[in-house]
DOLOLO-74878 format. One record per atom (N, C-alpha, C): y, x, z; atom name; residue number from 0. Coordinates in Angstrom, 3 decimals. Example, Ala and Ser with C-alpha at 12.3 -4.5 7.8 and 13.67 -1.06 7.14 Angstrom:
// residues 2
c2,c1,c3,site,pos
-5.690,13.190,7.800,N,0
-4.500,12.300,7.800,CA,0
-3.300,13.200,7.800,C,0
-2.250,12.850,7.080,N,1
-1.060,13.670,7.140,CA,1
0.030,12.900,7.870,C,1
// end
This chain:
// residues 244
c2,c1,c3,site,pos
-1.083,0.828,-0.092,N,0
0.099,0.069,-0.109,CA,0
1.232,0.741,0.037,C,0
2.095,0.692,-0.843,N,1
3.437,1.398,-1.032,CA,1
4.363,0.965,0.256,C,1
4.889,2.003,0.656,N,2
5.868,1.996,1.779,CA,2
7.175,1.892,1.071,C,2
8.030,0.967,1.090,N,3
9.334,0.581,0.366,CA,3
10.549,0.376,1.482,C,3
11.207,1.408,2.111,N,4
12.451,1.139,2.869,CA,4
13.571,0.411,1.993,C,4
14.255,-0.215,2.818,N,5
15.290,-1.348,2.284,CA,5
16.654,-0.574,2.596,C,5
17.545,-0.691,1.558,N,6
18.926,-0.437,1.890,CA,6
19.695,-1.875,1.176,C,6
20.271,-2.452,1.974,N,7
21.322,-3.439,1.812,CA,7
22.593,-2.958,1.557,C,7
23.561,-3.314,0.703,N,8
24.723,-2.676,0.417,CA,8
25.874,-3.921,0.411,C,8
26.715,-3.776,1.400,N,9
28.125,-4.518,1.310,CA,9
29.400,-3.629,1.397,C,9
30.265,-3.541,0.382,N,10
31.145,-2.759,0.289,CA,10
30.920,-1.315,0.243,C,10
29.982,-0.940,-0.139,N,11
29.382,0.479,-0.182,CA,11
28.834,1.018,0.986,C,11
28.437,0.036,1.997,N,12
27.963,0.534,3.131,CA,12
26.607,-0.118,3.547,C,12
25.700,0.506,4.240,N,13
24.204,0.189,4.518,CA,13
24.438,-0.887,5.734,C,13
23.929,-1.962,5.263,N,14
24.220,-3.112,6.339,CA,14
22.609,-3.607,6.468,C,14
22.490,-4.671,7.661,N,15
21.323,-5.633,7.531,CA,15
22.027,-6.709,7.959,C,15
21.341,-7.933,7.292,N,16
21.891,-9.320,7.745,CA,16
20.357,-9.948,8.419,C,16
20.804,-11.135,9.216,N,17
19.507,-11.850,9.817,CA,17
19.418,-13.163,8.952,C,17
18.255,-13.469,8.377,N,18
18.155,-14.714,7.555,CA,18
19.083,-14.614,6.482,C,18
19.611,-13.685,5.777,N,19
20.266,-13.813,4.783,CA,19
21.734,-14.125,5.091,C,19
22.177,-14.451,6.386,N,20
23.591,-14.889,6.725,CA,20
24.409,-13.756,6.843,C,20
25.402,-13.882,5.861,N,21
26.395,-12.949,5.698,CA,21
27.225,-12.683,6.963,C,21
27.362,-13.639,7.827,N,22
28.243,-13.595,9.138,CA,22
27.406,-12.784,10.150,C,22
26.104,-12.454,9.988,N,23
25.343,-11.558,10.899,CA,23
25.506,-10.142,10.680,C,23
26.336,-9.588,9.490,N,24
26.321,-8.444,9.273,CA,24
26.483,-7.406,10.149,C,24
25.577,-6.358,10.247,N,25
25.725,-5.177,11.189,CA,25
25.690,-3.927,10.119,C,25
26.604,-3.035,10.391,N,26
26.636,-1.786,9.544,CA,26
25.755,-0.582,10.281,C,26
24.912,-0.114,9.570,N,27
24.022,1.048,10.107,CA,27
24.788,2.420,9.698,C,27
25.221,2.346,8.502,N,28
25.584,3.548,7.890,CA,28
26.758,3.364,6.902,C,28
27.607,4.413,6.940,N,29
28.719,4.206,5.891,CA,29
28.296,4.897,4.605,C,29
27.125,5.718,4.767,N,30
26.767,6.503,3.647,CA,30
25.255,6.160,3.292,C,30
24.989,5.212,2.434,N,31
23.752,4.844,2.015,CA,31
22.897,6.148,1.252,C,31
23.771,6.979,0.747,N,32
23.040,8.239,-0.004,CA,32
22.447,9.026,1.264,C,32
23.147,9.083,2.479,N,33
22.607,9.942,3.577,CA,33
21.280,9.147,4.130,C,33
21.268,8.033,4.089,N,34
20.147,7.052,4.694,CA,34
18.968,7.459,3.671,C,34
19.260,7.351,2.220,N,35
18.100,7.649,1.248,CA,35
17.527,8.992,1.405,C,35
18.340,9.943,1.662,N,36
17.949,11.232,1.829,CA,36
17.016,11.252,2.971,C,36
17.248,10.694,3.889,N,37
16.383,10.779,5.098,CA,37
15.146,10.122,4.977,C,37
15.002,9.115,4.004,N,38
13.890,8.617,3.790,CA,38
13.144,9.476,2.885,C,38
13.620,9.991,1.811,N,39
13.011,11.114,0.970,CA,39
12.455,12.215,1.647,C,39
13.440,12.803,2.682,N,40
12.890,13.865,3.572,CA,40
11.592,13.587,4.476,C,40
11.253,12.352,4.633,N,41
9.945,12.091,5.249,CA,41
8.972,11.582,4.395,C,41
9.004,12.195,2.995,N,42
7.899,11.898,2.124,CA,42
7.851,10.581,1.370,C,42
8.875,9.764,1.801,N,43
9.137,8.227,1.135,CA,43
9.321,8.614,-0.408,C,43
8.633,7.751,-1.155,N,44
8.925,7.865,-2.748,CA,44
9.594,6.731,-3.226,C,44
9.545,5.531,-2.491,N,45
10.289,4.152,-2.994,CA,45
11.535,3.865,-2.233,C,45
12.224,3.099,-2.914,N,46
13.514,2.483,-2.312,CA,46
13.826,1.083,-2.916,C,46
14.117,0.159,-1.992,N,47
14.503,-1.026,-2.224,CA,47
15.857,-1.370,-1.941,C,47
16.779,-1.338,-3.156,N,48
18.344,-1.467,-2.947,CA,48
18.670,-2.717,-3.428,C,48
19.512,-3.376,-2.475,N,49
19.795,-4.474,-2.868,CA,49
21.423,-4.639,-2.547,C,49
22.245,-5.053,-3.455,N,50
23.597,-5.212,-3.899,CA,50
24.094,-6.728,-3.316,C,50
24.243,-6.689,-2.093,N,51
24.529,-8.113,-1.625,CA,51
26.064,-8.629,-2.016,C,51
26.846,-7.658,-2.157,N,52
28.142,-8.158,-2.673,CA,52
27.842,-8.814,-4.258,C,52
26.938,-8.174,-5.049,N,53
26.592,-8.504,-6.176,CA,53
25.916,-10.046,-6.175,C,53
25.089,-10.340,-5.165,N,54
24.373,-11.484,-4.921,CA,54
25.375,-12.597,-4.778,C,54
26.275,-12.273,-3.978,N,55
27.427,-13.251,-3.697,CA,55
28.439,-13.580,-5.027,C,55
28.460,-12.394,-5.532,N,56
29.726,-12.497,-6.819,CA,56
28.839,-12.964,-7.988,C,56
27.614,-12.905,-7.947,N,57
26.929,-13.553,-9.082,CA,57
26.842,-12.456,-10.314,C,57
27.213,-11.162,-10.086,N,58
27.401,-10.091,-11.166,CA,58
26.842,-8.752,-10.251,C,58
26.461,-7.737,-11.104,N,59
26.432,-6.334,-10.458,CA,59
27.616,-5.714,-9.873,C,59
27.802,-5.396,-8.699,N,60
28.889,-4.714,-8.141,CA,60
28.876,-3.370,-7.733,C,60
27.766,-3.231,-6.948,N,61
27.680,-1.675,-6.254,CA,61
26.835,-0.784,-7.179,C,61
26.915,-0.828,-8.363,N,62
26.079,0.048,-9.272,CA,62
26.460,1.605,-8.985,C,62
27.633,1.801,-8.723,N,63
27.745,3.273,-8.344,CA,63
27.027,3.921,-7.045,C,63
26.811,2.878,-6.020,N,64
25.812,3.556,-5.059,CA,64
24.448,3.627,-5.657,C,64
24.059,2.890,-6.272,N,65
22.593,3.091,-7.195,CA,65
22.675,4.390,-7.919,C,65
23.608,4.551,-8.675,N,66
23.862,5.757,-9.544,CA,66
23.950,7.021,-8.713,C,66
24.648,7.015,-7.592,N,67
24.490,8.024,-6.779,CA,67
23.187,8.573,-6.049,C,67
22.563,7.493,-5.516,N,68
21.192,7.766,-4.879,CA,68
20.291,8.072,-6.032,C,68
20.309,7.504,-7.036,N,69
19.410,7.790,-8.294,CA,69
19.623,9.234,-8.848,C,69
20.836,9.713,-8.811,N,70
20.820,11.068,-9.302,CA,70
20.831,12.197,-8.273,C,70
21.173,11.760,-6.924,N,71
20.912,12.769,-5.782,CA,71
19.601,12.952,-5.019,C,71
18.709,11.888,-5.416,N,72
17.450,11.870,-4.760,CA,72
16.416,11.674,-6.040,C,72
14.997,11.761,-5.656,N,73
13.983,11.396,-6.603,CA,73
13.237,10.071,-6.300,C,73
13.884,9.248,-5.628,N,74
13.326,8.247,-5.060,CA,74
13.221,7.006,-6.336,C,74
12.113,6.302,-6.221,N,75
11.768,5.500,-7.375,CA,75
12.712,4.118,-6.892,C,75
13.625,3.777,-7.578,N,76
14.539,2.766,-6.857,CA,76
14.173,1.202,-7.673,C,76
13.878,0.197,-6.954,N,77
14.130,-1.171,-7.519,CA,77
15.463,-1.599,-6.831,C,77
16.057,-2.316,-7.844,N,78
17.513,-2.894,-7.670,CA,78
17.527,-4.417,-7.897,C,78
18.263,-4.953,-6.792,N,79
18.574,-6.361,-7.138,CA,79
19.672,-6.806,-6.532,C,79
20.119,-7.924,-6.654,N,80
21.076,-8.667,-6.453,CA,80
22.262,-9.085,-7.272,C,80
22.420,-10.230,-7.771,N,81
23.497,-10.682,-8.572,CA,81
23.364,-10.316,-10.101,C,81
22.194,-9.938,-10.552,N,82
21.897,-9.568,-12.005,CA,82
21.613,-10.745,-12.599,C,82
22.495,-11.095,-13.643,N,83
22.563,-12.388,-14.292,CA,83
22.488,-12.235,-15.672,C,83
22.963,-11.232,-16.161,N,84
23.098,-10.994,-17.806,CA,84
22.496,-9.964,-18.176,C,84
22.488,-9.840,-19.546,N,85
21.946,-8.539,-20.156,CA,85
22.688,-7.347,-19.736,C,85
24.087,-7.678,-19.768,N,86
24.932,-6.472,-19.484,CA,86
24.718,-5.827,-17.897,C,86
24.246,-6.872,-17.033,N,87
24.032,-6.478,-15.802,CA,87
22.850,-5.460,-15.704,C,87
21.760,-6.011,-16.383,N,88
20.643,-5.269,-16.503,CA,88
20.662,-3.975,-17.134,C,88
21.572,-3.772,-18.014,N,89
21.833,-2.643,-18.757,CA,89
22.512,-1.525,-17.901,C,89
23.453,-2.216,-17.122,N,90
24.111,-1.202,-16.112,CA,90
23.157,-0.728,-15.091,C,90
22.267,-1.427,-14.528,N,91
21.285,-1.443,-13.460,CA,91
20.410,-0.314,-13.830,C,91
19.898,-0.284,-15.178,N,92
18.779,0.657,-15.533,CA,92
19.663,1.913,-15.996,C,92
20.762,1.663,-16.628,N,93
21.461,3.084,-17.003,CA,93
22.191,3.760,-15.728,C,93
22.140,3.045,-14.588,N,94
22.682,3.640,-13.281,CA,94
21.431,4.419,-12.613,C,94
20.380,4.230,-13.098,N,95
19.040,4.786,-12.510,CA,95
17.979,3.827,-11.858,C,95
18.132,2.413,-12.133,N,96
16.985,1.760,-11.530,CA,96
15.604,1.985,-12.219,C,96
14.722,2.099,-11.437,N,97
13.201,2.053,-12.322,CA,97
12.744,0.885,-12.466,C,97
13.179,-0.108,-11.626,N,98
12.650,-1.489,-11.980,CA,98
13.923,-2.293,-11.322,C,98
14.009,-3.611,-11.774,N,99
15.011,-4.495,-11.335,CA,99
14.428,-5.759,-10.768,C,99
15.079,-6.355,-9.686,N,100
14.438,-7.733,-9.254,CA,100
15.218,-8.850,-9.624,C,100
14.762,-9.885,-10.307,N,101
15.511,-11.261,-10.768,CA,101
14.914,-12.076,-9.964,C,101
15.754,-13.066,-9.101,N,102
15.451,-14.085,-8.160,CA,102
16.074,-15.247,-8.676,C,102
17.625,-15.505,-8.571,N,103
18.110,-16.673,-8.888,CA,103
18.230,-16.918,-10.417,C,103
18.013,-16.016,-11.268,N,104
18.128,-16.047,-12.564,CA,104
16.782,-16.753,-13.077,C,104
15.791,-16.260,-12.389,N,105
14.415,-16.708,-12.860,CA,105
14.213,-18.234,-12.653,C,105
15.039,-18.843,-11.667,N,106
15.176,-20.292,-11.493,CA,106
16.299,-21.073,-12.435,C,106
17.496,-20.288,-12.568,N,107
18.300,-20.943,-13.166,CA,107
18.816,-20.785,-14.791,C,107
18.069,-19.681,-15.173,N,108
18.193,-19.217,-16.565,CA,108
17.052,-18.705,-16.988,C,108
15.877,-19.403,-16.929,N,109
14.530,-18.949,-17.141,CA,109
14.289,-18.143,-18.625,C,109
14.991,-18.635,-19.706,N,110
15.063,-18.158,-20.824,CA,110
15.332,-16.651,-20.953,C,110
16.379,-16.402,-20.253,N,111
17.020,-15.006,-20.195,CA,111
16.128,-14.146,-19.288,C,111
15.512,-14.645,-18.308,N,112
14.620,-13.884,-17.458,CA,112
13.598,-13.524,-18.284,C,112
12.693,-14.571,-19.035,N,113
11.686,-14.253,-19.641,CA,113
12.068,-13.170,-20.879,C,113
13.240,-13.385,-21.335,N,114
13.594,-12.298,-22.485,CA,114
13.460,-10.841,-21.830,C,114
13.817,-10.778,-20.556,N,115
13.868,-9.548,-19.895,CA,115
12.450,-9.094,-19.812,C,115
11.405,-9.998,-19.342,N,116
10.170,-9.400,-19.272,CA,116
9.494,-9.100,-20.530,C,116
9.878,-9.856,-21.693,N,117
9.391,-9.497,-22.819,CA,117
9.939,-8.361,-23.389,C,117
11.266,-7.964,-23.074,N,118
11.760,-6.680,-23.675,CA,118
11.440,-5.341,-23.044,C,118
11.413,-5.609,-21.484,N,119
11.226,-4.396,-20.708,CA,119
9.858,-4.317,-20.106,C,119
9.160,-5.350,-20.014,N,120
7.514,-5.409,-19.640,CA,120
7.506,-5.814,-18.180,C,120
6.306,-6.481,-17.780,N,121
6.226,-6.886,-16.393,CA,121
6.111,-5.960,-15.459,C,121
6.109,-4.613,-15.764,N,122
6.193,-3.462,-14.788,CA,122
7.536,-3.185,-14.432,C,122
8.501,-3.518,-15.181,N,123
9.940,-2.897,-14.935,CA,123
10.553,-4.247,-14.279,C,123
10.232,-5.414,-14.526,N,124
11.026,-6.616,-14.075,CA,124
10.170,-7.242,-12.872,C,124
10.803,-7.143,-11.738,N,125
10.308,-7.781,-10.266,CA,125
10.452,-9.369,-10.450,C,125
9.738,-10.103,-10.172,N,126
10.164,-11.651,-9.713,CA,126
10.275,-11.708,-8.243,C,126
11.619,-11.937,-7.875,N,127
12.008,-12.391,-6.611,CA,127
11.731,-13.656,-6.080,C,127
10.779,-13.975,-5.357,N,128
10.413,-15.295,-5.050,CA,128
10.660,-15.760,-3.489,C,128
11.821,-15.458,-3.218,N,129
12.124,-15.716,-1.642,CA,129
12.106,-17.158,-1.117,C,129
11.372,-17.253,-0.064,N,130
10.987,-18.751,0.297,CA,130
11.292,-19.064,1.454,C,130
12.084,-20.411,1.594,N,131
12.406,-20.922,2.950,CA,131
11.654,-22.289,2.852,C,131
10.781,-22.511,3.802,N,132
9.998,-23.569,3.853,CA,132
9.287,-24.079,2.734,C,132
8.642,-23.074,2.058,N,133
7.948,-23.201,0.894,CA,133
8.724,-23.317,-0.340,C,133
10.015,-23.428,-0.449,N,134
10.741,-23.687,-1.575,CA,134
11.508,-22.250,-1.813,C,134
11.648,-21.913,-3.156,N,135
12.561,-20.753,-3.574,CA,135
13.880,-20.770,-3.324,C,135
14.592,-19.832,-2.591,N,136
15.812,-19.961,-2.427,CA,136
16.454,-18.896,-3.259,C,136
17.800,-19.311,-3.667,N,137
18.582,-18.595,-4.685,CA,137
19.897,-18.390,-4.074,C,137
20.783,-17.609,-5.154,N,138
22.256,-17.334,-4.907,CA,138
22.481,-16.818,-3.510,C,138
21.803,-15.548,-3.372,N,139
21.954,-14.802,-1.941,CA,139
21.399,-15.621,-0.844,C,139
20.356,-16.604,-1.183,N,140
19.867,-17.303,-0.123,CA,140
20.847,-18.435,0.376,C,140
21.821,-18.572,-0.313,N,141
22.814,-19.613,0.196,CA,141
22.587,-20.966,-0.496,C,141
21.214,-21.060,-1.274,N,142
21.174,-22.378,-1.809,CA,142
19.478,-22.308,-1.959,C,142
19.093,-23.474,-1.784,N,143
17.488,-23.723,-2.155,CA,143
17.447,-24.731,-3.424,C,143
16.323,-23.962,-4.252,N,144
15.995,-24.785,-5.124,CA,144
14.776,-25.932,-5.020,C,144
14.451,-26.488,-6.168,N,145
13.384,-27.587,-6.019,CA,145
12.074,-26.869,-6.083,C,145
12.030,-25.522,-6.583,N,146
10.780,-24.763,-7.141,CA,146
10.049,-24.580,-5.713,C,146
8.665,-25.001,-5.755,N,147
7.552,-24.526,-4.784,CA,147
7.136,-23.038,-4.965,C,147
7.132,-22.326,-4.037,N,148
7.183,-20.883,-4.225,CA,148
5.815,-20.385,-4.880,C,148
4.524,-21.071,-4.796,N,149
3.174,-20.558,-5.294,CA,149
3.245,-21.074,-6.819,C,149
3.579,-22.250,-7.215,N,150
3.467,-22.766,-8.482,CA,150
4.647,-21.964,-9.312,C,150
5.733,-21.584,-8.754,N,151
6.777,-20.745,-9.463,CA,151
6.187,-19.447,-9.740,C,151
5.481,-18.733,-8.764,N,152
4.886,-17.418,-9.057,CA,152
3.821,-17.531,-10.056,C,152
3.068,-18.547,-10.056,N,153
1.738,-18.710,-10.962,CA,153
2.545,-18.735,-12.369,C,153
3.537,-19.639,-12.436,N,154
4.090,-19.868,-13.835,CA,154
4.581,-18.664,-14.466,C,154
5.319,-17.602,-13.524,N,155
5.851,-16.446,-14.116,CA,155
4.431,-15.525,-14.450,C,155
3.513,-15.645,-13.583,N,156
2.461,-14.699,-13.737,CA,156
1.914,-14.886,-15.206,C,156
1.815,-16.201,-15.828,N,157
1.293,-16.468,-17.162,CA,157
2.044,-15.888,-18.071,C,157
3.349,-15.639,-17.815,N,158
4.455,-15.056,-18.746,CA,158
4.556,-13.520,-18.589,C,158
3.646,-12.922,-17.775,N,159
3.698,-11.447,-17.837,CA,159
4.218,-10.738,-16.799,C,159
4.753,-11.579,-15.829,N,160
5.163,-10.936,-14.301,CA,160
3.878,-10.224,-13.683,C,160
4.095,-8.979,-13.304,N,161
3.295,-8.167,-12.378,CA,161
3.421,-8.151,-10.990,C,161
4.664,-7.937,-10.758,N,162
5.169,-7.337,-9.392,CA,162
6.089,-8.754,-8.755,C,162
5.755,-9.061,-7.567,N,163
6.444,-10.119,-6.871,CA,163
6.883,-9.663,-5.603,C,163
8.299,-9.853,-5.237,N,164
8.675,-9.606,-3.920,CA,164
9.009,-11.014,-3.361,C,164
8.321,-11.144,-2.356,N,165
8.318,-12.433,-1.430,CA,165
8.862,-12.233,-0.229,C,165
9.943,-12.656,0.126,N,166
10.535,-12.797,1.780,CA,166
10.346,-14.095,2.183,C,166
9.931,-14.275,3.365,N,167
10.183,-15.504,3.922,CA,167
11.345,-15.296,4.847,C,167
12.248,-16.244,4.383,N,168
13.735,-16.075,4.899,CA,168
13.765,-16.498,6.600,C,168
12.828,-17.247,6.664,N,169
12.891,-17.578,8.182,CA,169
12.470,-16.167,8.959,C,169
11.778,-15.506,8.401,N,170
11.280,-14.210,9.250,CA,170
12.202,-13.073,9.045,C,170
13.108,-13.029,8.232,N,171
13.899,-11.857,7.687,CA,171
15.008,-11.680,8.966,C,171
14.677,-10.298,9.175,N,172
15.810,-9.717,10.165,CA,172
15.376,-10.121,11.591,C,172
14.292,-10.840,11.972,N,173
14.012,-11.423,13.041,CA,173
12.943,-10.523,13.949,C,173
12.475,-9.495,13.373,N,174
11.611,-8.468,14.116,CA,174
10.491,-9.316,14.824,C,174
10.029,-10.425,14.013,N,175
8.963,-11.280,14.846,CA,175
7.668,-11.138,14.270,C,175
7.434,-10.317,13.097,N,176
6.325,-10.340,12.257,CA,176
6.505,-10.798,11.052,C,176
5.646,-10.441,10.029,N,177
5.783,-10.848,8.787,CA,177
5.096,-12.378,8.546,C,177
5.017,-12.876,7.332,N,178
4.450,-14.244,6.917,CA,178
3.114,-13.815,6.473,C,178
2.114,-13.650,7.218,N,179
0.981,-13.283,7.030,CA,179
0.262,-14.400,6.258,C,179
0.303,-15.619,6.653,N,180
-0.384,-16.991,5.968,CA,180
0.129,-17.311,4.836,C,180
1.558,-16.891,4.550,N,181
2.171,-17.351,3.126,CA,181
1.521,-16.071,2.034,C,181
1.529,-15.076,2.751,N,182
0.887,-13.968,1.612,CA,182
-0.596,-14.162,1.399,C,182
-1.325,-14.489,2.235,N,183
-2.757,-14.965,2.035,CA,183
-2.924,-15.962,1.055,C,183
-2.089,-16.999,1.223,N,184
-2.208,-18.162,0.347,CA,184
-1.758,-17.713,-1.086,C,184
-0.468,-16.958,-1.234,N,185
-0.125,-16.585,-2.582,CA,185
-1.195,-15.569,-3.523,C,185
-1.554,-14.820,-2.521,N,186
-2.756,-13.720,-3.188,CA,186
-4.040,-14.778,-3.536,C,186
-4.488,-15.556,-2.697,N,187
-5.443,-16.152,-3.156,CA,187
-5.205,-17.144,-4.375,C,187
-3.859,-17.813,-4.434,N,188
-3.743,-18.598,-5.483,CA,188
-3.411,-17.917,-6.881,C,188
-3.110,-16.717,-6.882,N,189
-2.711,-15.807,-7.897,CA,189
-3.622,-14.696,-8.291,C,189
-5.084,-14.997,-7.826,N,190
-5.939,-13.668,-8.077,CA,190
-7.038,-14.360,-8.924,C,190
-6.816,-13.586,-10.107,N,191
-8.098,-14.027,-11.237,CA,191
-8.414,-15.377,-11.488,C,191
-7.417,-15.944,-11.952,N,192
-7.968,-17.006,-12.910,CA,192
-8.416,-16.190,-14.089,C,192
-9.206,-16.754,-14.973,N,193
-9.870,-16.002,-16.066,CA,193
-8.836,-15.131,-17.020,C,193
-7.704,-15.533,-17.239,N,194
-6.843,-14.977,-18.346,CA,194
-5.813,-14.197,-17.422,C,194
-5.543,-14.300,-16.243,N,195
-4.455,-13.762,-15.648,CA,195
-4.937,-12.385,-14.750,C,195
-3.963,-11.513,-14.959,N,196
-4.317,-10.399,-14.001,CA,196
-3.723,-10.803,-12.565,C,196
-4.376,-9.984,-11.681,N,197
-3.956,-10.413,-10.123,CA,197
-2.279,-9.779,-10.239,C,197
-1.464,-10.415,-9.496,N,198
-0.172,-10.154,-9.111,CA,198
-0.258,-8.808,-8.266,C,198
0.866,-8.086,-8.057,N,199
1.146,-7.128,-7.146,CA,199
2.207,-7.634,-6.254,C,199
1.659,-8.321,-5.105,N,200
2.723,-8.727,-4.096,CA,200
3.124,-7.824,-3.118,C,200
4.575,-7.758,-2.951,N,201
5.339,-6.803,-2.068,CA,201
5.696,-7.977,-1.154,C,201
5.333,-7.443,0.281,N,202
5.618,-8.177,1.641,CA,202
7.184,-7.930,1.947,C,202
7.858,-8.690,2.348,N,203
9.206,-8.465,2.768,CA,203
9.668,-9.387,3.906,C,203
10.257,-9.152,4.885,N,204
10.690,-9.672,5.873,CA,204
10.024,-10.063,7.149,C,204
10.656,-9.437,8.301,N,205
10.092,-9.734,9.790,CA,205
9.159,-8.482,10.138,C,205
9.044,-7.780,9.211,N,206
8.086,-6.316,9.687,CA,206
8.762,-5.788,10.974,C,206
7.980,-5.827,11.930,N,207
8.652,-5.234,13.275,CA,207
7.719,-4.460,14.105,C,207
6.472,-4.056,13.705,N,208
5.594,-3.117,14.481,CA,208
4.593,-2.427,13.291,C,208
4.250,-0.944,13.723,N,209
3.486,-0.479,12.750,CA,209
2.061,-1.172,12.727,C,209
1.479,-1.694,13.620,N,210
0.431,-2.396,13.532,CA,210
0.177,-3.694,12.313,C,210
1.552,-4.047,11.958,N,211
1.454,-5.112,11.020,CA,211
0.962,-4.638,9.685,C,211
1.311,-3.409,9.464,N,212
0.793,-2.747,7.966,CA,212
-0.414,-2.716,7.588,C,212
-1.462,-2.241,8.590,N,213
-2.836,-2.549,8.361,CA,213
-3.360,-3.971,8.009,C,213
-2.760,-4.916,8.510,N,214
-2.995,-6.427,8.385,CA,214
-2.616,-6.768,6.750,C,214
-1.301,-6.349,6.561,N,215
-0.844,-6.357,5.271,CA,215
-1.640,-5.746,4.113,C,215
-2.302,-4.464,4.519,N,216
-3.180,-4.000,3.644,CA,216
-4.545,-4.896,3.153,C,216
-4.925,-5.322,4.426,N,217
-6.163,-6.046,4.413,CA,217
-6.063,-7.490,3.659,C,217
-4.837,-8.024,3.689,N,218
-4.666,-9.237,2.975,CA,218
-4.587,-8.884,1.330,C,218
-4.145,-7.805,1.001,N,219
-4.184,-7.391,-0.387,CA,219
-2.775,-7.056,-0.822,C,219
-1.608,-6.995,0.092,N,220
-0.304,-6.820,-0.558,CA,220
-0.315,-5.279,-1.062,C,220
0.412,-5.191,-2.387,N,221
0.465,-3.935,-2.928,CA,221
1.570,-2.987,-2.395,C,221
2.626,-3.598,-1.841,N,222
3.823,-2.913,-1.071,CA,222
4.475,-3.805,0.125,C,222
5.165,-2.923,0.626,N,223
5.800,-3.628,1.798,CA,223
7.176,-3.182,2.136,C,223
8.093,-4.011,2.066,N,224
9.498,-3.609,2.178,CA,224
10.016,-3.735,3.652,C,224
10.623,-2.604,4.164,N,225
10.842,-2.518,5.596,CA,225
12.107,-2.069,5.848,C,225
13.045,-3.041,6.438,N,226
14.401,-2.892,6.923,CA,226
14.674,-2.523,8.109,C,226
15.138,-3.629,8.786,N,227
15.644,-3.598,9.981,CA,227
14.688,-2.843,11.221,C,227
13.539,-2.904,10.877,N,228
12.446,-2.428,11.959,CA,228
12.744,-0.831,11.943,C,228
13.086,-0.264,10.712,N,229
13.341,1.280,10.861,CA,229
14.778,1.409,11.520,C,229
15.806,0.692,10.777,N,230
17.139,0.971,11.720,CA,230
17.313,0.661,13.208,C,230
16.471,-0.134,13.628,N,231
16.314,-0.465,14.961,CA,231
15.450,0.405,15.803,C,231
14.648,1.513,15.119,N,232
13.717,2.141,15.688,CA,232
12.495,1.472,16.191,C,232
12.145,0.416,15.571,N,233
10.954,-0.328,15.885,CA,233
9.646,0.231,15.178,C,233
10.081,0.971,14.192,N,234
8.898,1.778,13.331,CA,234
9.817,2.955,13.097,C,234
9.015,4.011,13.182,N,235
9.525,5.533,12.901,CA,235
9.342,6.021,11.637,C,235
10.011,6.833,11.136,N,236
9.710,7.519,9.690,CA,236
8.387,8.284,10.071,C,236
8.394,8.793,11.212,N,237
7.190,9.664,11.452,CA,237
5.770,8.884,11.510,C,237
5.833,7.515,12.248,N,238
4.751,6.785,11.988,CA,238
4.463,6.384,10.623,C,238
5.447,6.053,9.830,N,239
5.192,5.750,8.263,CA,239
4.451,6.714,7.439,C,239
4.552,8.165,7.962,N,240
4.115,9.207,7.246,CA,240
2.461,9.167,6.843,C,240
1.812,8.478,7.793,N,241
0.437,8.406,7.450,CA,241
0.081,7.316,6.349,C,241
1.018,6.370,6.236,N,242
0.828,5.400,5.194,CA,242
1.250,5.945,3.820,C,242
2.334,6.677,3.992,N,243
2.838,7.515,2.712,CA,243
1.797,8.479,2.335,C,243
// end
């Protein structure tokens, strides 16, 4: 299972929110690059970078932070937040993203999102399927769609999506453990119907203790995104080294 630390950006700073609420913003560092270098120094290879300003503004904002981290580390970055147009995508890839995550656009503008999957491939475009009470949340989690999360993932699986990031919003930033049951259901539902490949599910939200990681491996998660637990010293980079 890949270990993927998260850096969330507001106004160029490294922050964390609780349940996606911008009013709960806590700044952990003025320099996302220094945080990224710390991850890299511990043997981490991957980074989940989220442009929270972009998610709110509905277009890419913090691409300079992406560019800086991509040019000054060897981290393989997946980038998301506010990517809505072909131009946004072009900027993200040109700034050094290895993969991009599309959530809201997959709900609101499926034609454009499917075009991205077709053009760049299912290994470059990640489906963001963030869930609140079983429904897919969009627009920086400020809006709930009518899409049920599992049928939503299965529909895009048929269209070539390989990677899915699923955050249970009720768990995000709460440090009370991830949504094991939801991930079991998703993997069971999206594994090997005859024509589909199994999805690569990346767990996100609520990770609070190192003992939760073996359980996610057992369920079959391909990766795990860890944010607040690292920043609050619930999980140390030293502890993560054996999983890396």
